[in-house]
C-alpha positions in Angstrom: -256.6 29.5 -87.8 -256.1 27.6 -84.5 -253.7 26.3 -82.2 -252.0 23.4 -83.7 -248.7 21.6 -83.6 -246.4 19.7 -86.2 -243.7 17.4 -85.4 -241.6 14.6 -85.3 -239.3 12.8 -82.5 -237.3 9.9 -81.7 -240.2 7.7 -81.6 -241.7 8.7 -84.8 -238.6 9.3 -86.9 -234.8 7.7 -87.3 -232.3 9.8 -87.0 -231.7 10.2 -90.7 -235.0 11.7 -91.2 -234.9 14.0 -88.1 -231.3 15.5 -89.1 -232.9 16.4 -92.4 -235.8 18.5 -90.5 -233.5 20.0 -88.0 -233.2 23.7 -87.5 -229.5 25.0 -86.9 -229.3 27.4 -83.9 -228.0 30.1 -86.4 -231.0 29.7 -88.6 -233.8 29.5 -86.0 -234.4 33.2 -85.9 -235.0 33.3 -89.4 -236.6 30.3 -89.9 -239.4 31.2 -86.9 -239.6 34.4 -88.5 -240.3 33.1 -92.0 -243.0 30.7 -90.6 -244.8 33.4 -88.7 -244.9 35.8 -91.7 -246.1 33.1 -94.2 -249.8 32.4 -95.0 -249.5 29.1 -93.0 -249.2 30.8 -89.3 -249.6 34.0 -87.7 -247.8 33.0 -84.5 -245.1 30.4 -84.3 -242.4 28.7 -81.9 -240.0 26.2 -83.5 -238.3 23.8 -80.9 -235.8 21.7 -82.5 -233.4 19.3 -80.5 -231.6 16.3 -80.8 -234.4 14.1 -80.2 -237.3 16.4 -81.7 -238.6 18.9 -84.1 -241.8 20.7 -83.4 -243.9 23.6 -84.6 -246.4 25.0 -82.5 -248.4 27.6 -84.4 -251.4 29.5 -84.5 -252.2 28.3 -88.0 -253.2 25.8 -90.6 -251.8 22.3 -90.2 -251.6 21.3 -93.8 -249.8 24.8 -94.7 -247.5 24.4 -91.9 -246.5 21.0 -93.3 -246.1 22.5 -96.6 -244.0 25.0 -95.4 -241.8 22.7 -93.3 -241.0 20.5 -96.5 -240.3 23.5 -98.5 -238.0 24.9 -96.0 -235.7 22.2 -95.9 -236.3 21.6 -99.8 -237.9 18.2 -99.6 -241.1 16.6 -100.7 -244.0 16.6 -98.8 -244.9 13.1 -99.1 -241.3 12.1 -98.0 -241.7 13.5 -94.7 -245.3 13.4 -93.9 -245.3 9.5 -92.9 -242.9 10.6 -89.7 -244.9 13.7 -88.6 -247.8 13.8 -86.0 -250.0 16.7 -86.1 -252.3 18.0 -83.0 -255.5 20.0 -82.8 -256.1 22.8 -80.2 -256.8 20.6 -77.1 -254.1 17.8 -77.9 -251.7 20.7 -78.4 -252.0 22.1 -75.1 -251.6 18.3 -73.6 -248.5 17.8 -75.6 -246.6 20.8 -74.7 -247.2 20.3 -71.1 -246.1 16.6 -71.5 -243.1 17.5 -73.3 -242.1 20.5 -70.9 -242.3 18.0 -67.9 -240.1 15.1 -69.7 -242.9 12.9 -70.2 -242.3 12.6 -73.9 -238.4 12.4 -73.8 -236.2 9.5 -74.6 -234.8 10.0 -71.0 -238.1 10.1 -69.0 -238.5 13.6 -66.7 -235.2 14.8 -67.9 -234.9 18.4 -67.3 -233.0 19.9 -70.2 -235.9 19.9 -72.3 -237.6 22.7 -70.2 -234.8 25.2 -70.9 -234.7 24.2 -74.9 -238.6 25.1 -75.0 -237.6 28.5 -73.1 -235.0 29.1 -75.4 -237.4 28.6 -78.1 -239.8 30.7 -76.8 -237.2 33.5 -76.3 -236.2 33.5 -80.0 -240.0 33.3 -81.2 -240.3 36.6 -78.7 -237.1 38.3 -80.3 -238.6 37.7 -83.6 -242.0 38.9 -83.1 -243.6 35.6 -83.9 -245.5 34.9 -80.5 -248.2 37.2 -79.2 -251.2 36.7 -77.0 -252.5 33.2 -77.6 -249.1 31.1 -77.8 -247.4 33.2 -75.3 -250.2 32.4 -73.0 -249.9 28.8 -73.7 -246.0 28.6 -73.1 -246.3 30.7 -69.9 -248.9 28.1 -68.5 -246.6 25.4 -69.8 -243.7 26.6 -67.7 -245.9 26.8 -64.7 -247.1 23.3 -65.1 -243.7 22.0 -65.6 -242.5 23.4 -62.3 -245.3 22.2 -60.6 -245.1 18.6 -62.0 -241.2 18.4 -61.1 -241.8 20.0 -57.6 -244.9 17.6 -56.7 -244.0 14.4 -58.4 -240.5 12.5 -58.3 -240.7 11.8 -62.1 -237.2 13.5 -62.6 -235.7 11.4 -59.9 -233.2 8.2 -60.7 -232.8 10.1 -64.4 -230.0 8.7 -66.4 -229.1 11.9 -68.6 -227.6 11.9 -72.1 -224.5 13.4 -70.3 -224.0 10.7 -67.6 -224.7 7.9 -70.2 -222.0 9.1 -72.2 -219.6 8.2 -69.8 -221.2 4.8 -69.0 -220.6 4.0 -73.0 -217.2 5.0 -73.0 -216.8 2.8 -69.8 -217.7 -0.1 -72.0 -214.7 0.3 -74.1 -212.2 1.7 -71.5 -212.4 0.5 -68.1 -210.7 3.3 -66.7 -211.3 7.0 -67.8 -208.4 8.4 -65.7 -206.0 7.1 -68.3 -207.6 8.5 -71.4 -207.4 11.7 -73.5 -210.9 13.3 -74.3 -211.7 15.6 -77.1 -214.9 17.7 -77.0 -216.0 19.2 -80.4 -218.0 22.3 -79.8 -218.6 24.2 -76.4 -222.4 24.4 -76.2 -225.0 23.3 -73.4 -224.8 19.7 -74.0 -220.7 19.5 -74.4 -220.9 21.6 -71.6 -222.9 18.7 -69.6 -221.2 15.9 -70.9 -217.8 17.3 -70.1 -218.6 17.9 -66.6 -219.6 14.1 -66.3 -215.9 13.2 -67.7 -214.0 15.6 -65.6 -215.4 14.0 -62.8 -213.7 11.0 -63.9 -210.3 13.1 -63.9 -209.1 12.0 -67.2 -205.4 12.7 -68.3 -206.2 15.2 -70.5 -209.4 17.5 -71.9 -209.2 19.2 -75.0 -212.1 21.5 -76.2 -212.2 22.5 -79.9 -214.5 25.3 -81.0 -215.0 27.5 -83.5 -213.8 30.3 -81.4 -210.9 30.0 -78.7 -212.5 32.4 -75.8 -215.8 29.9 -75.8 -213.5 26.9 -75.6 -211.4 28.3 -72.9 -214.5 29.6 -70.8 -215.7 25.8 -70.9 -211.7 24.6 -70.1 -211.7 27.1 -66.7 -215.2 25.7 -65.7 -214.0 22.0 -65.6 -211.2 22.3 -63.0 -209.1 19.7 -64.5 -206.1 19.5 -66.8 -208.2 21.1 -69.8 -207.0 23.3 -72.9 -208.5 24.7 -75.7 -208.1 24.6 -79.4 -209.7 25.6 -82.9 -212.0 23.4 -85.2 -209.2 23.8 -87.7 -206.4 21.9 -85.9 -208.6 18.8 -85.8 -206.9 16.8 -88.4 -203.4 17.2 -86.7 -204.7 16.4 -83.3 -207.4 14.1 -83.3 -204.9 10.6 -83.1 -204.0 11.8 -79.8 -207.5 11.1 -78.4 -209.0 8.0 -77.0 -212.8 9.5 -76.6 -214.2 12.0 -79.0 -217.5 13.5 -78.0 -219.1 16.0 -80.7 -222.2 18.3 -80.6 -222.0 21.5 -82.6 -224.6 23.4 -84.9 -222.9 22.8 -88.0 -225.3 22.0 -90.8 -222.7 19.7 -92.4 -220.4 16.9 -91.0 -217.2 18.3 -89.2 -215.4 14.8 -88.9 -215.3 12.9 -92.0 -214.2 9.4 -92.9 -210.8 10.3 -94.4 -209.9 12.4 -91.2 -210.7 9.3 -89.0 -208.7 6.6 -91.1 -205.6 9.0 -90.9 -206.1 9.4 -87.0 -206.4 5.5 -86.9 -203.1 4.9 -88.6 -201.1 7.2 -86.3 -202.8 5.5 -83.3 -201.6 2.1 -84.6 -205.1 1.1 -84.6 -205.9 1.3 -81.3 -209.5 2.0 -80.6 -211.5 5.1 -80.1 -214.7 5.7 -78.9 -216.9 8.4 -80.7 -220.3 9.8 -79.7 -222.0 12.2 -82.1 -224.8 14.1 -80.1 -225.5 16.7 -82.9 -228.5 16.5 -85.2 -227.6 17.2 -88.2 -224.9 14.7 -87.2 -221.4 16.1 -86.7 -219.5 13.0 -88.0 -220.0 11.2 -91.2 -222.1 8.0 -90.8 -219.3 6.2 -92.8 -216.8 6.5 -89.8 -218.7 3.9 -88.2 -217.7 1.3 -90.9 -213.9 1.7 -89.8 -212.3 -1.0 -87.6 -211.6 0.1 -84.0 -213.8 3.3 -84.5 -216.7 2.9 -82.2 -219.4 5.5 -83.3 -222.5 6.2 -81.6 -225.3 8.6 -82.1 -228.1 9.8 -79.9 -230.3 6.9 -80.9 -227.7 4.2 -80.0 -228.1 5.5 -76.5 -231.8 4.5 -76.0 -230.9 1.4 -74.0 -228.6 2.9 -71.6 -230.8 5.9 -70.6 -233.6 3.2 -69.9 -231.8 2.3 -66.8 -233.9 3.5 -63.5 -237.1 3.9 -66.1 -239.1 1.5 -64.2 -239.1 3.6 -61.1 -239.7 7.0 -63.0 -242.6 5.3 -64.9 -244.3 4.9 -61.5 -243.7 8.5 -60.7 -244.9 9.6 -64.2 -248.3 8.0 -63.4 -249.0 10.8 -61.0 -247.3 13.5 -63.2 -249.4 12.5 -66.4 -252.6 12.9 -63.9 -251.7 16.2 -63.1 -251.0 17.2 -66.7 -254.3 16.0 -67.5 -255.8 17.8 -64.9 -253.9 21.0 -65.6 -254.9 20.5 -69.5 -258.6 20.5 -68.4 -258.2 23.6 -66.5 -256.4 25.6 -69.6 -259.1 24.2 -72.0 -261.9 25.3 -69.8 -260.1 28.7 -69.2 -259.8 29.1 -73.3 -263.4 28.6 -73.5 -264.1 31.3 -71.1 -261.9 33.5 -72.4 -263.6 33.2 -75.8 -266.9 34.6 -74.3 -264.9 37.9 -73.0 -265.6 40.0 -76.5 -269.3 38.9 -76.4 -269.7 39.8 -72.6 -267.9 43.1 -73.3 -270.3 44.0 -76.5 -273.4 43.0 -74.4 -272.4 45.5 -71.6 -271.5 48.1 -74.2 -275.1 47.8 -75.5 -276.8 47.9 -72.1 -274.7 51.1 -71.5 -275.8 52.4 -74.5 -279.2 52.0 -74.0 -279.0 53.3 -70.2 -277.4 56.5 -71.3 -280.3 57.0 -74.2 -283.2 56.6 -71.8 -281.4 58.7 -69.0 -280.7 61.4 -71.7 -284.4 61.3 -72.6 -285.3 61.5 -68.7 -283.2 64.5 -68.1 -285.0 66.5 -71.2 -288.5 65.7 -69.8 -287.2 66.9 -66.4 -285.9 69.9 -68.0 -289.3 70.6 -69.5 -291.1 70.5 -65.8 -292.3 67.1 -66.1 -292.7 65.5 -62.5 -290.1 63.0 -61.1 -292.5 60.2 -60.7 -293.7 60.6 -64.2 -290.0 60.7 -65.6 -289.0 57.7 -63.6 -292.2 55.8 -64.6 -291.3 56.5 -68.3 -287.4 55.9 -67.8 -288.1 52.4 -66.4 -290.6 51.6 -69.0 -288.3 52.4 -71.8 -285.3 50.8 -70.5 -287.2 47.6 -69.8 -288.5 47.7 -73.3 -285.1 48.2 -74.7 -283.1 45.5 -72.6 -285.9 42.9 -73.5 -286.4 43.9 -77.0 -283.8 41.7 -78.5 -284.6 38.5 -76.5 -288.5 39.1 -77.4 -287.7 39.3 -80.8 -285.6 36.2 -80.8 -288.2 34.2 -78.9 -291.0 35.2 -81.5 -288.9 34.3 -84.1 -287.8 31.0 -82.8 -291.6 30.0 -82.0 -291.9 26.4 -80.7 -289.4 25.0 -83.4 -286.0 26.2 -81.8 -286.0 24.7 -78.3 -282.3 25.6 -78.0 -283.0 29.4 -78.1 -285.8 28.8 -75.6 -284.0 27.1 -73.0 -281.0 29.4 -73.2 -283.4 32.4 -72.6 -285.2 30.8 -70.0 -281.6 29.7 -68.3 -280.5 33.6 -68.8 -283.5 35.0 -67.1 -284.1 31.9 -64.4 -287.6 31.6 -65.9 -288.0 27.7 -64.7 -291.7 27.7 -65.6 -291.5 29.1 -69.0 -293.6 26.4 -70.8 
């Protein structure tokens, strides 16, 4: 088994594929436990966001792909064209780049780092991450912090949240005249709601599975905001001009029929709908309705590109830092691989030392002179320590220059020829 990563993102797969391979928040702990308990991997971290699904593992790449397909009940051949796979060295580089926001739709966006930390925390809780992966991600967090501190890659960044407001303003010139409905009360909704609240809309409503969480978010917004339950959506949807949804539901919450009825009650006044969930919260067919302007995370690409040119200049410095850190980490990994051998070598030296010392003590006890005992001890210790390399050299003869050069280098025998 080796360090490897398997994944897909907004660059390699459309939303219709990404949502099929996404892991809902509720099922993620069970999924990462299942993966790390399988024959495919012994350590695993699963990162699943609206733009990417990635499996970081100590395992076998092909078996991990097969596990992913089986978990989502999909044919392996159907998902393979959209996947990328990385070997050990490439996985380190990719993890560093993702954490720094260098692989995001919004170049330099900071949210991904928090999402990776959540994924690692879940893996730790499930016991699916031990020495190797844990070391990688602790280094990943340190690199991300250093890159964001020492470069401007995250500056001038247009986030998903701020882009949501810009998209709504393309349809409605003044957010202050609107009623806004948020479906869900998670981190993404909180970010988006904060940007909309800054525009002082007429009313904000947060619909959630539980009222306390919705009320908690409403209290944070410091505007006219009220909570409601998801079950109330069919009765209230017609009252809202902007609807933003982002839940962890595996199935759509808002269907075409529900929106059709709401539009009739609105007398076909337009409604802006933004679905930030993966899998989607709003049925794709809603986009076919007149007066329903439905957008997904993939539709936001052009907007979030604003300011990208300035960030790309900073990204060059960030990429250089990442490459340097990758090299350092890989060299450190290599040095760690020799630790067991060094320990075994020292143990063997200690065993030889104790053996000849024991013989020397016996000789002293029998009355032998100290000079004679020391002379014999030094000869015995020298013979024991040089026996293995001498035997290896005799066996190699003149045909194996590698062993000859290695022994010469270890013992500094510059003139061994």
